[in-house]
N, C-alpha and C positions, 0 to 999 in steps of 0.2 A: 476795707479800712486800711489806711496807710499806717504802717508801723514806724515808730520813731526809735532809733538806736542812739542812746546817749553816749557821747564820747567819754572814754575813761580819762579821768583827770590825770595830768602829768604829775609825777612825783619828783621831789628833790633827790638827787643821787646821794646826798650826804645824810640828811635827817630822815629821809624816806616819807616825810609828810607831803601831802599835796602842796603844790606851789603856793596856793592861796594861804596856807598856814605854815609855810616854811619858817623855821626859827634861826636859820644859819646867819642871817644878817646881824643878829644880836650877839653872836658867839664871840667870846674873847678868850685868848689862851690863858691857862692857869698854870703857874709854875709852883712846884712844891719839891722839897728835898726827898720826899718819898719816891721810890721806884715802883710804879704801878704796872701790874700785869693782869690782863683780862683773859680768862679761859672761857670762851663763848661757844654756846651750842649753835649749830648752823641755823636752826629755826629762829633763834633769837637775833641773829645777825641781820635779818631782813625785816624785823618788826619795827614799825614806826615808834612804838612805845618803849623801845629798848633804852633803858637808862645806862646800860653798859656801853652802848655805842656813843651815847652822849659823853660819857667819861673819856672814851678814846678820842673823840673829836676835840675835847677841851684841854686835857692835861698834856703838857709838853713832855715828850719822852715816854708816854704810856705805850706799852706794847700789847698787842692783842693776838691771840692764837685761837683758831677755830678748832673745835673738838671734832675728832674723827674716831668713832668707836672701832673702826677696822684697824686703825693705826694710831693709838693714843699717843699724845706727846711724850717726849722723853725729858727728864729733868735737865740734861745737859743742853737741851735746845732752848730752855726758858730761864733757868736760874742764872742770876748775875753773881759774879765773884765779888767777895768782900761785903756781901749783904746777907743779913739774916732774913729768911723767908717766913712771913706770916701768911697763913691761909685763913681768910675769914670764913667761919663756919659756926652755926648755932650750937654744935656739940663740942666746940673747942674749949680750951682752957680760958680762964678769966684773963682779961687784958693785963699784961705786966704793968706794975705801977710806974716804972720809968723806962723810957726807950728813946733812942736818938733816931729821929726820922731819916737822917742822912745815912744811917746804917741798915735801913730796912728795905726789903722788897715785899710788897703786899700783893697777894694774888686774890682776885675777885672771881668767884665762880658765877658765871652769868648765864642764866637760863630759867625756865620754869622750875618749880620745886622738884618734880620728879627728874627732870633733866639734870639739875644741879646736883642732886643726890648721887646720880650715876657717875658724874664727872669727879665729884669729891672723893669717891672711893679709890680712884686711880691715882690721885695726887696727895692724899692726906699724909703720906709718909715722907713727903719731900721736905717738910719743914714743920713749923709749930702751928697747929690748929688753934685759932684764937676766936673766942666769942666776944661779942660786944654787949654792953648793958643797954639794949635797945628799949627805949621808953617812949610813951606817948603814942598817939594815933598816927598811922601811916598817912602821908600826903599823896601817895601814889593812887589816884582815883581812877585808874584806867583798867582795873581788873573787872571781869564780868560780875564777880561777886566780891564786894569790898570786904577785906579782912583787916581790921585795925592793927592786928598783931603780926602781920606779915609785911615785910619791908622790901623795897626795891633795892637793886644793887647800888644805885646812887645814894640812897638813904643810909645804907650800911657804911659807905665811905664817908658820908657826912658825920656820922657818929664818931668814926675813927679820927677824922681831921680835928674834930672838937676836942677829943680826949688827948690828942697829941699837941694841942695848943696851936694848930695851924688855922687860925681864925679867919684870916683873909681869904685863904683858899676855900674854907668852909662857906663863907658868905657868898663868894662868887659862884660856887657850885650850886648852892641852894637856890639862888635866883635863876640860874639856867635850868635847873631841874623843874622848878615850878612853872617856868615859861613853857617847857616841853609839855608838861601835864595839861596846862591851860589850852595850848594850841591843839593838842591831840583831842581834848574834849570838844573843842569847837569844830575840829575836822570831822568828828563823829556826829555832829549835829546836836550835841548835848549842851545847848545854850543855857538851859536852866541849871545844870550841874556845874558848868563853867562859872556862872555868876555866883553860885554858892561857894565855889572854890576860892574865888577872888576875895571873899569877905574877910578871910584870915590869911591872905597871901602876902609874902614879902614883896611881890611884884609891884604893889601899889606905891611903895617907896623906893624900891631898888631899880625898877625899870619902867617908870611911867611913860616915857616916850615910846619904847618898844611895845608896851601894852597898847598904847593909843594907836600905833600903826597897825597892829593886828586887828583891833576893833573897828578900824575905819573901813568903809566900803572900798572895794578895789574893782578895777575893770575886769570884765570877763576874760578868761584865758583866750589867747589868740588875738587880743586887741592891742598888742604892743607892750603889755606889761612885762616886767622881768623881776627877778630877785637876785640878790647878791649874796654869795656865801663868804665865809671867813677864808681869807687867803691861806 
């Protein structure tokens, strides 16, 4: 009996999704007075579902450092002069009532829950640990076991942008975040779950053209099709 070996689908080097579901063509830079820094676990850096990588791709001036347990980062390598450092963490202090985004550097700990806990121990004394009043069900439908009370890195940033009054940046990130979730669900073959996700998604109004392009049938890979990423 002849065996058939299926060729592994090519992946986009930016979003890590298969080219069929690449979301890079829809990406638009997001400017904000906040200085954003991602402390990313190495395993998170290669996950197509990583919303930290999404933040790094979208936000101008965002810096990203990969965690190395053998040689943890030093504060002098990441902290910016003239900025107050906020480290988003569930066990932090309540969000200060007033803050100037132009004076803030916000660090996002990006990784699975156990990974993030290890990294947070190393950096929690660098600045102010800040917790956010996260409410509502998570829209990050890519976990093996959905937990409505656990939020992705992008969702934590969405809450912060809203509280700081940076509504344009919040709306832009929310649309890109939901596009990533939808595309990743389709890439996994979860058409049923993707359809349910769209029922209450901002994508229907915010990105109808991009959504239609993802839903349209495309030529098979190798037939001359191509994708374009954000410059």
